[in-house]
Backbone bond lengths (Angstrom), bond angles and torsions (degrees), N, CA, C in turn:
res aa  C-N    CA-C-N  psi(-1)  N-CA   C-N-CA  omega(-1)  CA-C   N-CA-C  phi
1 M - - - 1.452 - - 1.527 110.25 -
2 D 1.329 117.27 -38.55 1.466 120.24 179.39 1.528 111.01 -57.50
3 E 1.322 116.39 -44.94 1.467 120.97 -179.73 1.533 110.60 -65.93
4 L 1.313 116.26 -41.38 1.462 120.65 179.26 1.530 111.10 -62.10
5 L 1.324 117.38 -45.49 1.464 120.74 178.30 1.523 111.26 -62.24
6 A 1.314 117.11 -40.87 1.466 121.93 -176.98 1.521 113.06 -69.03
7 E 1.324 117.30 -27.73 1.454 120.84 -174.80 1.524 114.91 -101.86
8 S 1.315 118.14 -16.44 1.461 121.09 -171.95 1.523 112.95 -79.09
9 D 1.328 115.25 141.43 1.461 121.14 173.75 1.526 110.85 -83.29
10 V 1.332 115.82 -29.27 1.461 122.28 179.34 1.527 107.81 -136.01
11 V 1.324 115.50 131.20 1.463 121.73 176.21 1.520 107.02 -116.41
12 V 1.327 116.26 122.72 1.458 122.04 -178.31 1.523 108.72 -110.89
13 D 1.322 115.83 124.54 1.459 122.35 179.56 1.519 109.65 -94.57
14 L 1.333 115.72 112.77 1.460 122.05 175.37 1.533 109.40 -127.18
15 L 1.331 115.98 26.81 1.464 120.48 -177.77 1.523 111.47 -64.61
16 P 1.331 117.19 143.18 1.468 120.05 175.49 1.536 109.67 -76.93
17 V 1.311 115.88 166.49 1.463 120.65 177.24 1.527 108.63 -81.32
18 Q 1.321 115.28 116.17 1.466 122.96 176.35 1.515 107.11 -152.33
19 D 1.316 116.76 160.61 1.464 119.72 177.14 1.525 110.71 -56.67
20 A 1.324 117.23 -39.74 1.467 121.59 -177.30 1.523 113.40 -68.78
21 T 1.339 118.16 -20.60 1.455 120.14 -177.27 1.526 113.23 -100.81
22 K 1.320 118.00 -7.26 1.472 120.73 -179.21 1.533 109.33 -62.35
23 G 1.327 115.75 121.32 1.460 121.40 179.63 1.521 114.45 68.26
24 Y 1.325 117.30 20.13 1.469 120.86 -178.66 1.530 111.47 -55.39
25 F 1.317 115.81 -45.89 1.463 119.55 177.01 1.528 106.94 -85.92
26 N 1.327 114.81 103.05 1.460 122.16 -176.71 1.522 108.83 -129.71
27 E 1.308 116.43 -172.36 1.465 119.17 -176.34 1.529 111.95 -59.57
28 A 1.317 117.77 -38.72 1.469 120.60 179.17 1.527 111.13 -66.52
29 T 1.327 116.61 -42.76 1.465 120.32 179.77 1.525 110.59 -64.85
30 F 1.336 115.94 -46.82 1.468 118.92 177.78 1.530 110.67 -62.43
31 G 1.321 117.17 -32.04 1.459 121.88 179.45 1.519 113.18 -64.76
32 Q 1.315 117.21 -19.87 1.463 121.16 178.09 1.532 111.76 -82.66
33 M 1.321 116.16 -14.79 1.465 120.29 -177.49 1.532 111.04 -81.44
34 K 1.328 115.48 154.69 1.466 121.07 177.05 1.527 109.53 -68.79
35 P 1.318 118.28 148.91 1.467 120.69 176.23 1.526 112.97 -60.87
36 S 1.312 117.36 -20.67 1.466 121.68 179.66 1.532 112.76 -92.69
37 A 1.320 117.52 1.59 1.468 121.64 -175.99 1.522 112.26 -82.27
38 F 1.328 114.31 155.09 1.458 122.40 176.57 1.529 109.15 -115.97
39 F 1.323 115.56 146.05 1.457 122.99 179.36 1.525 108.72 -114.74
40 I 1.323 116.64 132.36 1.460 121.59 178.64 1.523 108.37 -124.92
41 N 1.332 116.36 129.71 1.459 119.77 175.08 1.520 110.20 -127.38
42 T 1.320 114.36 106.46 1.463 121.35 171.33 1.520 108.56 -119.45
43 G 1.325 115.66 14.35 1.461 120.82 -178.80 1.515 112.00 -91.55
44 R 1.306 116.37 -103.76 1.456 122.31 -178.01 1.516 109.57 -126.98
45 A 1.308 116.45 134.15 1.463 122.19 -176.28 1.515 112.91 -61.25
46 H 1.315 117.37 -37.86 1.459 120.24 -172.93 1.523 113.99 -69.72
47 S 1.321 117.40 -6.23 1.460 119.46 175.40 1.526 111.87 -83.68
48 V 1.334 117.01 -3.70 1.467 121.53 -177.68 1.526 110.56 -120.99
49 D 1.314 115.63 132.34 1.466 121.71 170.96 1.528 105.72 -79.14
50 E 1.332 117.01 104.44 1.469 120.44 -174.10 1.524 112.73 -62.43
51 A 1.328 118.07 -37.72 1.469 120.00 178.18 1.527 110.23 -63.05
52 A 1.313 116.77 -37.66 1.469 120.78 -179.97 1.523 111.26 -67.55
53 V 1.337 117.18 -42.97 1.468 118.68 -179.13 1.523 110.14 -66.51
54 V 1.329 118.13 -37.92 1.466 120.51 176.25 1.526 109.75 -61.87
55 K 1.313 116.49 -43.54 1.470 120.83 -178.37 1.526 112.05 -63.39
56 V 1.335 117.50 -49.52 1.464 118.94 -176.98 1.525 111.76 -68.29
57 L 1.326 117.05 -33.04 1.467 119.72 177.14 1.521 111.28 -70.40
58 S 1.320 117.25 -43.21 1.472 119.77 -178.58 1.522 112.11 -69.48
59 E 1.332 116.55 -26.81 1.473 120.83 177.73 1.523 112.24 -89.21
60 G 1.334 117.94 -2.41 1.460 121.20 179.88 1.514 113.44 71.25
61 R 1.325 117.23 23.22 1.467 120.27 -179.08 1.518 112.21 -77.35
62 I 1.341 117.44 -19.35 1.458 123.23 165.28 1.525 105.85 -132.07
63 A 1.318 116.05 158.51 1.471 119.73 -172.40 1.517 114.07 -71.54
64 G 1.330 117.03 -36.21 1.447 118.56 -177.25 1.505 111.54 179.34
65 A 1.335 114.16 178.25 1.457 119.80 -178.98 1.522 110.04 -150.96
66 A 1.320 114.55 153.20 1.462 123.37 170.17 1.522 105.00 -124.26
67 I 1.320 116.05 120.86 1.467 120.10 -173.35 1.526 109.65 -130.76
68 D 1.316 114.72 130.41 1.460 121.61 -177.56 1.528 113.02 -114.60
69 V 1.318 117.64 -13.09 1.466 121.17 -176.01 1.528 109.77 -129.60
70 F 1.327 115.09 142.97 1.465 120.74 -174.53 1.523 109.78 -138.14
71 W 1.330 116.05 155.41 1.467 120.80 179.40 1.521 110.33 -59.82
72 L 1.313 116.26 -39.01 1.458 120.90 178.68 1.522 107.48 -122.59
73 E 1.313 116.21 121.66 1.461 121.13 179.99 1.513 109.72 -123.54
74 P 1.325 117.25 135.73 1.465 126.35 -4.73 1.528 110.83 -70.14
75 L 1.321 114.63 160.35 1.466 119.52 177.40 1.525 109.71 -58.83
76 P 1.316 117.24 138.12 1.468 119.31 176.95 1.530 110.99 -64.41
77 A 1.308 116.79 147.32 1.466 121.27 176.91 1.526 108.90 -55.73
78 G 1.308 115.93 135.56 1.452 120.96 177.76 1.519 115.26 80.11
79 H 1.325 118.15 7.62 1.471 120.56 178.03 1.530 107.83 -54.48
80 P 1.338 118.41 136.49 1.473 121.10 -176.24 1.527 114.73 -54.29
81 I 1.313 118.06 -32.51 1.470 119.07 -177.79 1.521 111.90 -68.41
82 T 1.322 117.42 -23.99 1.466 119.98 -179.57 1.521 112.40 -74.13
83 K 1.311 117.56 -11.30 1.467 122.02 -177.81 1.525 113.37 -98.97
84 L 1.314 117.06 -1.49 1.462 120.45 -176.40 1.523 110.95 -87.31
85 P 1.330 117.72 132.67 1.467 120.70 -178.05 1.524 114.06 -76.72
86 N 1.329 117.52 -14.73 1.464 121.34 -175.71 1.530 112.39 -103.19
87 V 1.343 116.09 29.61 1.461 121.09 -178.17 1.527 110.33 -131.67
88 L 1.325 115.90 137.45 1.457 122.57 170.73 1.521 105.60 -110.00
89 L 1.319 116.50 119.65 1.453 121.74 -179.38 1.523 109.71 -111.39
90 T 1.324 116.26 136.82 1.452 121.61 173.22 1.528 107.21 -126.26
91 P 1.322 117.52 146.57 1.461 121.28 -173.99 1.530 114.25 -85.55
92 H 1.335 116.22 62.75 1.467 122.71 178.38 1.530 111.10 54.56
93 T 1.334 114.30 40.97 1.465 120.06 178.98 1.518 112.19 -124.75
94 A 1.306 118.66 -1.90 1.458 121.33 -172.97 1.519 113.28 -68.96
95 G 1.308 118.06 -19.22 1.450 119.74 -177.61 1.508 114.52 -91.09
96 G 1.309 118.15 -0.01 1.460 120.87 -177.39 1.509 113.04 -73.14
97 T 1.293 115.07 175.47 1.458 120.56 179.00 1.524 108.67 -131.56
98 P 1.320 118.02 158.75 1.460 120.04 177.00 1.533 112.15 -58.77
99 Q 1.337 117.27 -25.17 1.453 119.98 -179.19 1.530 112.44 -76.57
100 G 1.321 117.64 -24.05 1.459 120.57 -176.56 1.510 110.97 -121.02
101 T 1.308 117.37 103.92 1.451 121.41 -177.83 1.526 110.05 -96.50
102 I 1.338 115.47 130.48 1.456 122.04 176.91 1.521 107.64 -123.78
103 N 1.314 117.11 124.46 1.464 121.09 179.46 1.523 112.62 53.11
104 G 1.313 116.94 35.56 1.453 120.67 177.99 1.515 114.22 78.84
105 M 1.331 117.48 3.75 1.463 120.96 -179.62 1.528 108.55 -111.29
106 A 1.305 116.32 146.83 1.467 120.20 179.42 1.517 110.52 -127.61
107 G 1.311 117.11 42.38 1.457 120.73 175.20 1.512 113.48 73.67
108 W 1.337 115.78 -144.72 1.465 121.00 -173.23 1.519 112.67 -60.31
109 T 1.310 118.33 -31.44 1.460 120.03 179.48 1.520 110.17 -56.63
110 D 1.324 116.70 -51.58 1.462 120.32 179.32 1.519 112.04 -67.78
111 I 1.320 117.49 -37.45 1.468 121.02 -179.23 1.523 109.45 -60.14
112 F 1.346 117.59 -48.21 1.455 120.10 -179.50 1.527 111.12 -62.87
113 E 1.327 117.57 -38.61 1.449 120.48 178.20 1.531 110.16 -63.15
114 K 1.323 117.58 -43.37 1.460 121.20 -178.14 1.531 110.94 -68.53
115 L 1.326 117.51 -35.07 1.474 120.36 178.07 1.516 111.74 -67.43
116 N 1.318 117.09 -28.79 1.456 120.98 -178.47 1.513 113.65 -88.91
117 E 1.327 118.48 -1.88 1.470 121.20 180.00 1.502 111.49 -70.63
């Protein structure tokens, strides 16, 4: 895993929720990634130390992140991650499909449409 983190341009977190995966992506794990790497989490929020991801993103230790899941949803107003320019946030809708609409959203299809508006 150390070699994979060090060499990857994009790291995607799809870890299941288990005691062993809680906080797996932390400051040390992010520290193994290249400064040009991107982190994507559409898996489970509890596998990421949110304070650590905010810290490494704000310090430019990784290039950016796309995050769809959070420890507390919806994110509280003014949450530090919402102020970072190198983050794409989606409200736990990125995994949907055009066939299954939830709250008027259909996953990435709608997200891409809204980003292009």
